[in-house]
C-alpha positions in Angstrom: 0.0 -0.2 -0.1 1.2 3.7 -0.8 1.2 6.0 1.8 1.1 10.2 1.4 3.0 11.1 4.4 2.6 14.7 5.8 5.4 15.9 8.7 7.8 19.5 9.5 10.8 19.9 10.3 11.7 21.8 13.4 15.5 23.2 13.2 15.7 22.8 16.9 15.3 19.0 17.2 16.5 16.3 15.3 13.5 14.3 14.5 10.9 15.4 12.0 7.5 16.5 14.0 4.9 13.8 12.8 1.6 15.0 11.0 -0.4 12.7 9.5 -0.3 9.8 7.0 -3.2 8.9 4.2 -3.4 5.8 2.4 -3.6 5.1 -1.3 -4.5 1.9 -3.4 -2.5 2.9 -6.5 0.7 4.7 -7.0 -1.5 7.4 -9.7 -3.8 8.1 -6.5 -0.6 8.7 -4.0 0.5 10.9 -6.3 -2.3 13.0 -6.7 -3.1 13.0 -2.9 0.4 14.7 -2.4 0.0 17.2 -5.3 -3.4 18.2 -3.7 -2.2 18.0 -0.4 1.0 20.2 -1.4 -1.4 22.9 -3.7 -4.1 23.1 -0.3 -1.1 24.1 1.9 0.3 26.3 0.1 -2.5 28.6 -0.7 -4.5 28.0 2.9 -7.2 26.0 1.7 -5.9 23.3 4.2 -8.5 25.4 6.6 -11.6 24.1 4.7 -10.6 20.1 5.8 -12.7 18.7 8.0 -10.0 17.3 10.3 -9.3 19.9 13.0 -6.4 18.2 14.1 -4.8 18.3 10.6 -5.9 22.0 10.4 -4.2 22.6 13.9 -0.9 20.5 12.6 -0.5 22.9 9.7 -1.5 25.9 11.6 1.2 25.1 14.2 3.7 24.5 11.5 3.3 27.7 10.0 3.1 29.7 13.2 6.6 28.1 14.2 8.2 28.7 10.7 9.0 25.1 10.1 9.2 23.5 6.7 6.1 21.5 5.7 7.1 18.2 3.8 4.8 15.8 1.8 6.1 12.7 0.3 4.9 9.2 -0.6 6.0 5.9 0.4 5.7 2.1 0.1 3.9 1.0 3.3 4.1 -3.0 3.9 
């Protein structure tokens, strides 16, 4: 299964700040999900997401100036 992982880089610590993961059944869907998330984060439409925790995570990253990373990887 393919996963799209969102995390942040806090320059004051060695380990990335955990965000959230979304799963896709195909590579095409995972690539589309990654592109969609990157676009939504960059233009601010992430504020329309249903998940309050996810919105709060992105807000916290932006507030702290952390680099937000969205990547795809194989799980399992």
